PDB file of N, H, CA, C and O in Angstrom:
ATOM      1  N   MET A   1     -55.780 121.317  19.302  1.00  0.00           N
ATOM      2  CA  MET A   1     -56.221 120.530  18.716  1.00  0.00           C
ATOM      3  C   MET A   1     -55.068 119.610  17.967  1.00  0.00           C
ATOM      4  O   MET A   1     -54.832 118.408  17.844  1.00  0.00           O
ATOM      5  N   ILE A   2     -54.407 121.027  17.482  1.00  0.00           N
ATOM      6  H   ILE A   2     -54.598 122.004  17.583  1.00  0.00           H
ATOM      7  CA  ILE A   2     -53.418 120.449  15.841  1.00  0.00           C
ATOM      8  C   ILE A   2     -51.975 120.032  17.272  1.00  0.00           C
ATOM      9  O   ILE A   2     -51.054 119.496  16.654  1.00  0.00           O
ATOM     10  N   ASN A   3     -51.679 120.111  18.494  1.00  0.00           N
ATOM     11  H   ASN A   3     -52.427 120.547  18.995  1.00  0.00           H
ATOM     12  CA  ASN A   3     -51.228 119.631  19.023  1.00  0.00           C
ATOM     13  C   ASN A   3     -51.454 117.782  19.576  1.00  0.00           C
ATOM     14  O   ASN A   3     -50.599 116.896  19.557  1.00  0.00           O
ATOM     15  N   LYS A   4     -52.537 117.719  19.912  1.00  0.00           N
ATOM     16  H   LYS A   4     -53.231 118.438  19.927  1.00  0.00           H
ATOM     17  CA  LYS A   4     -53.092 116.430  20.648  1.00  0.00           C
ATOM     18  C   LYS A   4     -53.201 115.491  19.245  1.00  0.00           C
ATOM     19  O   LYS A   4     -52.723 114.364  19.118  1.00  0.00           O
ATOM     20  N   TYR A   5     -54.112 116.413  18.015  1.00  0.00           N
ATOM     21  H   TYR A   5     -54.500 117.328  18.119  1.00  0.00           H
ATOM     22  CA  TYR A   5     -54.068 114.974  17.117  1.00  0.00           C
ATOM     23  C   TYR A   5     -53.000 114.390  16.171  1.00  0.00           C
ATOM     24  O   TYR A   5     -53.033 113.394  15.448  1.00  0.00           O
ATOM     25  N   TYR A   6     -51.933 115.420  16.424  1.00  0.00           N
ATOM     26  H   TYR A   6     -51.906 116.229  17.011  1.00  0.00           H
ATOM     27  CA  TYR A   6     -50.228 115.302  16.195  1.00  0.00           C
ATOM     28  C   TYR A   6     -49.815 113.643  17.098  1.00  0.00           C
ATOM     29  O   TYR A   6     -49.713 112.464  16.761  1.00  0.00           O
ATOM     30  N   ASP A   7     -49.686 114.395  18.306  1.00  0.00           N
ATOM     31  H   ASP A   7     -49.768 115.353  18.580  1.00  0.00           H
ATOM     32  CA  ASP A   7     -49.489 113.154  19.897  1.00  0.00           C
ATOM     33  C   ASP A   7     -49.989 112.170  19.252  1.00  0.00           C
ATOM     34  O   ASP A   7     -49.267 111.294  18.777  1.00  0.00           O
ATOM     35  N   LEU A   8     -51.377 112.161  19.130  1.00  0.00           N
ATOM     36  H   LEU A   8     -51.964 112.873  19.516  1.00  0.00           H
ATOM     37  CA  LEU A   8     -52.096 110.976  19.196  1.00  0.00           C
ATOM     38  C   LEU A   8     -51.956 109.685  17.741  1.00  0.00           C
ATOM     39  O   LEU A   8     -52.318 108.543  17.457  1.00  0.00           O
ATOM     40  N   ALA A   9     -51.101 110.954  17.119  1.00  0.00           N
ATOM     41  H   ALA A   9     -50.808 111.882  17.349  1.00  0.00           H
ATOM     42  CA  ALA A   9     -51.132 110.342  15.189  1.00  0.00           C
ATOM     43  C   ALA A   9     -49.378 109.508  15.653  1.00  0.00           C
ATOM     44  O   ALA A   9     -49.128 108.308  15.537  1.00  0.00           O
ATOM     45  N   ARG A  10     -48.695 110.280  16.019  1.00  0.00           N
ATOM     46  H   ARG A  10     -48.898 111.255  16.114  1.00  0.00           H
ATOM     47  CA  ARG A  10     -47.478 109.751  16.226  1.00  0.00           C
ATOM     48  C   ARG A  10     -47.221 108.286  17.455  1.00  0.00           C
ATOM     49  O   ARG A  10     -46.167 107.826  17.893  1.00  0.00           O
ATOM     50  N   LEU A  11     -48.547 107.907  17.697  1.00  0.00           N
ATOM     51  H   LEU A  11     -49.403 108.280  17.340  1.00  0.00           H
ATOM     52  CA  LEU A  11     -48.619 106.963  18.425  1.00  0.00           C
ATOM     53  C   LEU A  11     -49.412 105.884  17.598  1.00  0.00           C
ATOM     54  O   LEU A  11     -49.719 104.883  18.246  1.00  0.00           O
ATOM     55  N   LYS A  12     -49.727 105.911  16.510  1.00  0.00           N
ATOM     56  H   LYS A  12     -49.477 106.723  15.984  1.00  0.00           H
ATOM     57  CA  LYS A  12     -50.603 105.538  15.706  1.00  0.00           C
ATOM     58  C   LYS A  12     -51.684 105.354  15.519  1.00  0.00           C
ATOM     59  O   LYS A  12     -52.238 104.438  14.910  1.00  0.00           O
ATOM     60  N   ASP A  13     -52.103 106.271  16.063  1.00  0.00           N
ATOM     61  H   ASP A  13     -51.654 107.015  16.558  1.00  0.00           H
ATOM     62  CA  ASP A  13     -53.990 106.419  16.017  1.00  0.00           C
ATOM     63  C   ASP A  13     -54.672 106.673  15.080  1.00  0.00           C
ATOM     64  O   ASP A  13     -55.342 107.706  15.057  1.00  0.00           O
ATOM     65  N   GLU A  14     -54.668 105.765  14.048  1.00  0.00           N
ATOM     66  H   GLU A  14     -54.124 104.926  14.067  1.00  0.00           H
ATOM     67  CA  GLU A  14     -54.914 106.359  12.599  1.00  0.00           C
ATOM     68  C   GLU A  14     -56.678 107.582  12.497  1.00  0.00           C
ATOM     69  O   GLU A  14     -56.807 108.351  11.544  1.00  0.00           O
ATOM     70  N   LEU A  15     -57.649 107.501  13.489  1.00  0.00           N
ATOM     71  H   LEU A  15     -57.544 106.876  14.263  1.00  0.00           H
ATOM     72  CA  LEU A  15     -58.481 108.518  13.914  1.00  0.00           C
ATOM     73  C   LEU A  15     -58.445 109.606  14.358  1.00  0.00           C
ATOM     74  O   LEU A  15     -59.383 110.402  14.310  1.00  0.00           O
ATOM     75  N   ALA A  16     -56.939 109.886  15.052  1.00  0.00           N
ATOM     76  H   ALA A  16     -56.177 109.239  15.091  1.00  0.00           H
ATOM     77  CA  ALA A  16     -56.464 111.121  15.054  1.00  0.00           C
ATOM     78  C   ALA A  16     -55.698 111.961  14.033  1.00  0.00           C
ATOM     79  O   ALA A  16     -55.597 113.187  14.071  1.00  0.00           O
ATOM     80  N   THR A  17     -54.924 110.766  12.686  1.00  0.00           N
ATOM     81  H   THR A  17     -55.005 109.770  12.654  1.00  0.00           H
ATOM     82  CA  THR A  17     -54.695 111.507  11.777  1.00  0.00           C
ATOM     83  C   THR A  17     -55.952 112.000  11.061  1.00  0.00           C
ATOM     84  O   THR A  17     -56.033 113.188  10.748  1.00  0.00           O
ATOM     85  N   ASP A  18     -57.093 111.002  10.744  1.00  0.00           N
ATOM     86  H   ASP A  18     -57.027 110.037  10.998  1.00  0.00           H
ATOM     87  CA  ASP A  18     -58.140 111.176   9.913  1.00  0.00           C
ATOM     88  C   ASP A  18     -58.848 113.077  10.586  1.00  0.00           C
ATOM     89  O   ASP A  18     -59.092 114.056   9.882  1.00  0.00           O
ATOM     90  N   HIS A  19     -58.973 112.947  12.059  1.00  0.00           N
ATOM     91  H   HIS A  19     -58.774 112.151  12.631  1.00  0.00           H
ATOM     92  CA  HIS A  19     -59.468 114.175  12.033  1.00  0.00           C
ATOM     93  C   HIS A  19     -58.527 115.351  11.767  1.00  0.00           C
ATOM     94  O   HIS A  19     -58.851 116.457  11.334  1.00  0.00           O
ATOM     95  N   TYR A  20     -57.070 114.841  12.167  1.00  0.00           N
ATOM     96  H   TYR A  20     -56.806 113.943  12.520  1.00  0.00           H
ATOM     97  CA  TYR A  20     -55.992 116.365  11.881  1.00  0.00           C
ATOM     98  C   TYR A  20     -56.491 116.868  10.726  1.00  0.00           C
ATOM     99  O   TYR A  20     -56.821 118.051  10.640  1.00  0.00           O
ATOM    100  N   HIS A  21     -56.614 115.810   9.490  1.00  0.00           N
ATOM    101  H   HIS A  21     -56.346 114.850   9.559  1.00  0.00           H
ATOM    102  CA  HIS A  21     -56.865 116.241   7.742  1.00  0.00           C
ATOM    103  C   HIS A  21     -58.199 116.703   7.920  1.00  0.00           C
ATOM    104  O   HIS A  21     -58.709 116.691   6.799  1.00  0.00           O
ATOM    105  N   HIS A  22     -59.085 117.134   8.828  1.00  0.00           N
ATOM    106  H   HIS A  22     -58.671 117.143   9.738  1.00  0.00           H
ATOM    107  CA  HIS A  22     -60.695 117.431   8.776  1.00  0.00           C
ATOM    108  C   HIS A  22     -60.264 118.662   9.308  1.00  0.00           C
ATOM    109  O   HIS A  22     -60.494 119.643   8.600  1.00  0.00           O
ATOM    110  N   LEU A  23     -59.728 118.836  10.317  1.00  0.00           N
ATOM    111  H   LEU A  23     -59.541 118.040  10.891  1.00  0.00           H
ATOM    112  CA  LEU A  23     -59.350 120.184  10.564  1.00  0.00           C
ATOM    113  C   LEU A  23     -59.513 122.099   9.677  1.00  0.00           C
ATOM    114  O   LEU A  23     -58.962 122.340   8.603  1.00  0.00           O
ATOM    115  N   ALA A  24     -60.031 122.749  10.155  1.00  0.00           N
ATOM    116  H   ALA A  24     -60.479 122.553  11.027  1.00  0.00           H
ATOM    117  CA  ALA A  24     -60.202 124.025   9.242  1.00  0.00           C
ATOM    118  C   ALA A  24     -59.052 124.706   9.022  1.00  0.00           C
ATOM    119  O   ALA A  24     -58.546 125.240   8.034  1.00  0.00           O
ATOM    120  N   LEU A  25     -58.687 124.543  10.395  1.00  0.00           N
ATOM    121  H   LEU A  25     -59.098 124.110  11.198  1.00  0.00           H
ATOM    122  CA  LEU A  25     -56.955 125.106  10.721  1.00  0.00           C
ATOM    123  C   LEU A  25     -55.911 124.263  10.764  1.00  0.00           C
ATOM    124  O   LEU A  25     -55.972 123.441  11.678  1.00  0.00           O
ATOM    125  N   LYS A  26     -55.054 124.213  10.123  1.00  0.00           N
ATOM    126  H   LYS A  26     -55.005 124.881   9.381  1.00  0.00           H
ATOM    127  CA  LYS A  26     -53.917 122.871  10.132  1.00  0.00           C
ATOM    128  C   LYS A  26     -52.280 123.603  10.675  1.00  0.00           C
ATOM    129  O   LYS A  26     -52.249 124.820  10.494  1.00  0.00           O
ATOM    130  N   ALA A  27     -51.181 123.093  11.197  1.00  0.00           N
ATOM    131  H   ALA A  27     -51.206 122.104  11.344  1.00  0.00           H
ATOM    132  CA  ALA A  27     -49.828 123.314  11.605  1.00  0.00           C
ATOM    133  C   ALA A  27     -49.342 124.234  10.541  1.00  0.00           C
ATOM    134  O   ALA A  27     -48.875 125.334  10.837  1.00  0.00           O
ATOM    135  N   SER A  28     -49.478 123.639   8.776  1.00  0.00           N
ATOM    136  H   SER A  28     -49.857 122.745   8.535  1.00  0.00           H
ATOM    137  CA  SER A  28     -49.041 124.849   7.744  1.00  0.00           C
ATOM    138  C   SER A  28     -49.966 125.668   7.295  1.00  0.00           C
ATOM    139  O   SER A  28     -50.086 125.903   6.093  1.00  0.00           O
ATOM    140  N   ASP A  29     -50.918 126.326   8.445  1.00  0.00           N
ATOM    141  H   ASP A  29     -50.821 126.134   9.422  1.00  0.00           H
ATOM    142  CA  ASP A  29     -51.546 127.656   8.332  1.00  0.00           C
ATOM    143  C   ASP A  29     -50.381 128.698   9.431  1.00  0.00           C
ATOM    144  O   ASP A  29     -50.709 129.820   9.819  1.00  0.00           O
ATOM    145  N   CYS A  30     -49.578 128.306   9.642  1.00  0.00           N
ATOM    146  H   CYS A  30     -49.312 127.395   9.327  1.00  0.00           H
ATOM    147  CA  CYS A  30     -48.539 129.212  10.520  1.00  0.00           C
ATOM    148  C   CYS A  30     -48.050 130.230  10.155  1.00  0.00           C
ATOM    149  O   CYS A  30     -46.987 130.105   9.547  1.00  0.00           O
ATOM    150  N   ILE A  31     -48.372 131.071  10.275  1.00  0.00           N
ATOM    151  H   ILE A  31     -49.236 131.172  10.769  1.00  0.00           H
ATOM    152  CA  ILE A  31     -47.119 132.524   9.891  1.00  0.00           C
ATOM    153  C   ILE A  31     -45.925 132.229  10.146  1.00  0.00           C
ATOM    154  O   ILE A  31     -45.036 132.431   9.320  1.00  0.00           O
ATOM    155  N   VAL A  32     -45.721 131.754  11.215  1.00  0.00           N
ATOM    156  H   VAL A  32     -46.444 131.590  11.887  1.00  0.00           H
ATOM    157  CA  VAL A  32     -43.843 132.184  11.707  1.00  0.00           C
ATOM    158  C   VAL A  32     -43.980 133.426  12.436  1.00  0.00           C
ATOM    159  O   VAL A  32     -43.047 134.225  12.360  1.00  0.00           O
ATOM    160  N   CYS A  33     -44.927 133.694  13.084  1.00  0.00           N
ATOM    161  H   CYS A  33     -45.685 133.044  13.146  1.00  0.00           H
ATOM    162  CA  CYS A  33     -44.801 135.359  13.654  1.00  0.00           C
ATOM    163  C   CYS A  33     -43.773 135.521  14.825  1.00  0.00           C
ATOM    164  O   CYS A  33     -42.876 136.328  15.067  1.00  0.00           O
ATOM    165  N   HIS A  34     -44.325 134.318  15.503  1.00  0.00           N
ATOM    166  H   HIS A  34     -45.054 133.662  15.306  1.00  0.00           H
ATOM    167  CA  HIS A  34     -43.402 133.591  16.941  1.00  0.00           C
ATOM    168  C   HIS A  34     -43.892 134.480  18.109  1.00  0.00           C
ATOM    169  O   HIS A  34     -43.344 134.730  19.182  1.00  0.00           O
ATOM    170  N   HIS A  35     -45.504 135.032  17.416  1.00  0.00           N
ATOM    171  H   HIS A  35     -45.949 134.829  16.544  1.00  0.00           H
ATOM    172  CA  HIS A  35     -46.053 135.400  18.953  1.00  0.00           C
ATOM    173  C   HIS A  35     -46.269 134.438  19.740  1.00  0.00           C
ATOM    174  O   HIS A  35     -46.294 134.684  20.946  1.00  0.00           O
ATOM    175  N   CYS A  36     -46.417 133.499  19.413  1.00  0.00           N
ATOM    176  H   CYS A  36     -46.397 133.299  18.434  1.00  0.00           H
ATOM    177  CA  CYS A  36     -46.799 131.993  20.174  1.00  0.00           C
ATOM    178  C   CYS A  36     -45.749 131.372  21.154  1.00  0.00           C
ATOM    179  O   CYS A  36     -45.913 130.594  22.094  1.00  0.00           O
ATOM    180  N   ASP A  37     -44.684 131.920  20.675  1.00  0.00           N
ATOM    181  H   ASP A  37     -44.551 132.552  19.911  1.00  0.00           H
ATOM    182  CA  ASP A  37     -43.419 131.183  21.176  1.00  0.00           C
ATOM    183  C   ASP A  37     -43.080 131.976  22.614  1.00  0.00           C
ATOM    184  O   ASP A  37     -42.539 131.420  23.569  1.00  0.00           O
ATOM    185  N   LYS A  38     -43.521 133.456  22.589  1.00  0.00           N
ATOM    186  H   LYS A  38     -43.961 133.908  21.813  1.00  0.00           H
ATOM    187  CA  LYS A  38     -43.374 134.484  23.638  1.00  0.00           C
ATOM    188  C   LYS A  38     -43.761 134.011  24.430  1.00  0.00           C
ATOM    189  O   LYS A  38     -43.123 133.780  25.457  1.00  0.00           O
ATOM    190  N   ARG A  39     -45.361 133.590  24.166  1.00  0.00           N
ATOM    191  H   ARG A  39     -45.880 133.778  23.332  1.00  0.00           H
ATOM    192  CA  ARG A  39     -46.865 133.534  25.530  1.00  0.00           C
ATOM    193  C   ARG A  39     -47.027 132.423  25.984  1.00  0.00           C
ATOM    194  O   ARG A  39     -47.763 132.182  26.941  1.00  0.00           O
ATOM    195  N   CYS A  40     -45.887 130.988  24.917  1.00  0.00           N
ATOM    196  H   CYS A  40     -45.289 131.183  24.140  1.00  0.00           H
ATOM    197  CA  CYS A  40     -46.203 129.881  26.077  1.00  0.00           C
ATOM    198  C   CYS A  40     -45.628 129.671  27.709  1.00  0.00           C
ATOM    199  O   CYS A  40     -44.478 129.455  28.090  1.00  0.00           O
ATOM    200  N   PRO A  41     -46.501 129.777  28.253  1.00  0.00           N
ATOM    201  CA  PRO A  41     -46.180 128.903  29.463  1.00  0.00           C
ATOM    202  C   PRO A  41     -44.795 128.086  30.160  1.00  0.00           C
ATOM    203  O   PRO A  41     -44.007 128.203  31.099  1.00  0.00           O
ATOM    204  N   PHE A  42     -45.071 127.277  29.117  1.00  0.00           N
ATOM    205  H   PHE A  42     -45.711 127.182  28.354  1.00  0.00           H
ATOM    206  CA  PHE A  42     -43.946 126.203  28.579  1.00  0.00           C
ATOM    207  C   PHE A  42     -42.735 126.425  27.837  1.00  0.00           C
ATOM    208  O   PHE A  42     -41.912 125.593  27.456  1.00  0.00           O
ATOM    209  N   HIS A  43     -42.744 127.330  27.731  1.00  0.00           N
ATOM    210  H   HIS A  43     -43.412 128.006  28.040  1.00  0.00           H
ATOM    211  CA  HIS A  43     -41.317 127.987  27.002  1.00  0.00           C
ATOM    212  C   HIS A  43     -41.010 126.650  25.696  1.00  0.00           C
ATOM    213  O   HIS A  43     -39.947 126.040  25.579  1.00  0.00           O
ATOM    214  N   VAL A  44     -42.494 126.411  24.665  1.00  0.00           N
ATOM    215  H   VAL A  44     -43.357 126.906  24.760  1.00  0.00           H
ATOM    216  CA  VAL A  44     -41.972 125.837  23.936  1.00  0.00           C
ATOM    217  C   VAL A  44     -42.133 126.533  22.811  1.00  0.00           C
ATOM    218  O   VAL A  44     -43.120 127.259  22.692  1.00  0.00           O
ATOM    219  N   GLN A  45     -41.177 126.422  21.791  1.00  0.00           N
ATOM    220  H   GLN A  45     -40.375 125.832  21.888  1.00  0.00           H
ATOM    221  CA  GLN A  45     -41.100 126.926  20.268  1.00  0.00           C
ATOM    222  C   GLN A  45     -42.471 126.449  19.700  1.00  0.00           C
ATOM    223  O   GLN A  45     -42.657 125.233  19.750  1.00  0.00           O
ATOM    224  N   GLN A  46     -43.502 127.255  19.145  1.00  0.00           N
ATOM    225  H   GLN A  46     -43.351 128.243  19.105  1.00  0.00           H
ATOM    226  CA  GLN A  46     -44.242 126.489  18.979  1.00  0.00           C
ATOM    227  C   GLN A  46     -44.210 126.301  17.167  1.00  0.00           C
ATOM    228  O   GLN A  46     -44.421 125.354  16.410  1.00  0.00           O
ATOM    229  N   SER A  47     -43.784 127.913  16.960  1.00  0.00           N
ATOM    230  H   SER A  47     -43.612 128.682  17.575  1.00  0.00           H
ATOM    231  CA  SER A  47     -43.443 128.117  15.297  1.00  0.00           C
ATOM    232  C   SER A  47     -42.664 127.127  14.600  1.00  0.00           C
ATOM    233  O   SER A  47     -42.655 126.673  13.456  1.00  0.00           O
ATOM    234  N   LYS A  48     -41.892 126.906  15.859  1.00  0.00           N
ATOM    235  H   LYS A  48     -41.899 127.275  16.788  1.00  0.00           H
ATOM    236  CA  LYS A  48     -40.946 125.419  14.980  1.00  0.00           C
ATOM    237  C   LYS A  48     -41.618 124.296  15.030  1.00  0.00           C
ATOM    238  O   LYS A  48     -41.453 123.478  14.124  1.00  0.00           O
ATOM    239  N   HIS A  49     -42.534 124.020  16.124  1.00  0.00           N
ATOM    240  H   HIS A  49     -42.667 124.684  16.860  1.00  0.00           H
ATOM    241  CA  HIS A  49     -43.112 122.592  17.078  1.00  0.00           C
ATOM    242  C   HIS A  49     -44.229 122.855  15.085  1.00  0.00           C
ATOM    243  O   HIS A  49     -44.076 122.034  14.182  1.00  0.00           O
ATOM    244  N   MET A  50     -44.870 123.702  14.984  1.00  0.00           N
ATOM    245  H   MET A  50     -44.994 124.369  15.718  1.00  0.00           H
ATOM    246  CA  MET A  50     -45.969 123.459  13.685  1.00  0.00           C
ATOM    247  C   MET A  50     -45.122 122.977  12.853  1.00  0.00           C
ATOM    248  O   MET A  50     -45.093 121.797  12.502  1.00  0.00           O
ATOM    249  N   GLN A  51     -44.263 123.984  12.424  1.00  0.00           N
ATOM    250  H   GLN A  51     -44.287 124.942  12.709  1.00  0.00           H
ATOM    251  CA  GLN A  51     -43.115 123.123  11.475  1.00  0.00           C
ATOM    252  C   GLN A  51     -42.753 121.733  10.883  1.00  0.00           C
ATOM    253  O   GLN A  51     -42.624 121.438   9.695  1.00  0.00           O
ATOM    254  N   GLU A  52     -42.583 120.725  12.291  1.00  0.00           N
ATOM    255  H   GLU A  52     -42.689 120.964  13.256  1.00  0.00           H
ATOM    256  CA  GLU A  52     -42.815 119.549  12.487  1.00  0.00           C
ATOM    257  C   GLU A  52     -43.951 118.855  11.724  1.00  0.00           C
ATOM    258  O   GLU A  52     -44.143 118.091  10.778  1.00  0.00           O
ATOM    259  N   ILE A  53     -44.831 119.810  13.016  1.00  0.00           N
ATOM    260  H   ILE A  53     -44.675 120.431  13.784  1.00  0.00           H
ATOM    261  CA  ILE A  53     -46.193 118.686  12.310  1.00  0.00           C
ATOM    262  C   ILE A  53     -46.557 118.620  11.042  1.00  0.00           C
ATOM    263  O   ILE A  53     -47.149 117.622  10.631  1.00  0.00           O
ATOM    264  N   THR A  54     -46.251 119.706  10.199  1.00  0.00           N
ATOM    265  H   THR A  54     -45.770 120.517  10.533  1.00  0.00           H
ATOM    266  CA  THR A  54     -46.605 120.205   8.943  1.00  0.00           C
ATOM    267  C   THR A  54     -46.267 119.051   7.828  1.00  0.00           C
ATOM    268  O   THR A  54     -46.894 118.683   6.834  1.00  0.00           O
ATOM    269  N   ASP A  55     -44.853 118.573   8.475  1.00  0.00           N
ATOM    270  H   ASP A  55     -44.344 118.872   9.282  1.00  0.00           H
ATOM    271  CA  ASP A  55     -44.022 117.636   7.879  1.00  0.00           C
ATOM    272  C   ASP A  55     -44.297 116.247   8.263  1.00  0.00           C
ATOM    273  O   ASP A  55     -44.249 115.200   7.619  1.00  0.00           O
ATOM    274  N   TYR A  56     -44.625 116.534   9.583  1.00  0.00           N
ATOM    275  H   TYR A  56     -44.664 117.385  10.106  1.00  0.00           H
ATOM    276  CA  TYR A  56     -44.804 115.090   9.827  1.00  0.00           C
ATOM    277  C   TYR A  56     -46.453 114.324   9.273  1.00  0.00           C
ATOM    278  O   TYR A  56     -46.722 113.131   9.409  1.00  0.00           O
ATOM    279  N   PHE A  57     -47.374 115.375   8.649  1.00  0.00           N
ATOM    280  H   PHE A  57     -47.156 116.344   8.538  1.00  0.00           H
ATOM    281  CA  PHE A  57     -48.112 115.256   7.638  1.00  0.00           C
ATOM    282  C   PHE A  57     -48.328 115.440   6.452  1.00  0.00           C
ATOM    283  O   PHE A  57     -49.332 115.236   5.769  1.00  0.00           O
ATOM    284  N   HIS A  58     -46.575 116.151   6.037  1.00  0.00           N
ATOM    285  H   HIS A  58     -45.760 116.316   6.592  1.00  0.00           H
ATOM    286  CA  HIS A  58     -46.969 116.080   4.605  1.00  0.00           C
ATOM    287  C   HIS A  58     -47.914 117.142   4.332  1.00  0.00           C
ATOM    288  O   HIS A  58     -48.888 116.716   3.712  1.00  0.00           O
ATOM    289  N   GLU A  59     -47.957 118.427   4.596  1.00  0.00           N
ATOM    290  H   GLU A  59     -47.166 118.773   5.100  1.00  0.00           H
ATOM    291  CA  GLU A  59     -48.994 119.332   4.542  1.00  0.00           C
ATOM    292  C   GLU A  59     -47.859 120.297   3.053  1.00  0.00           C
ATOM    293  O   GLU A  59     -48.286 121.320   2.517  1.00  0.00           O
TER     294      GLU A  59
END
């Protein structure tokens, strides 16, 4: 949901931004262990992406 709301928020979807801010866990909760980076089937560096999302939402 974090990635979904981020993508929609970047398209100026204000409802997605509101939904993101009401999530129980947010991108800022990432502890940068890199475990998800190794497991991503799309070879996305999720830990880096979580920081980008954190910055975007000013957490």
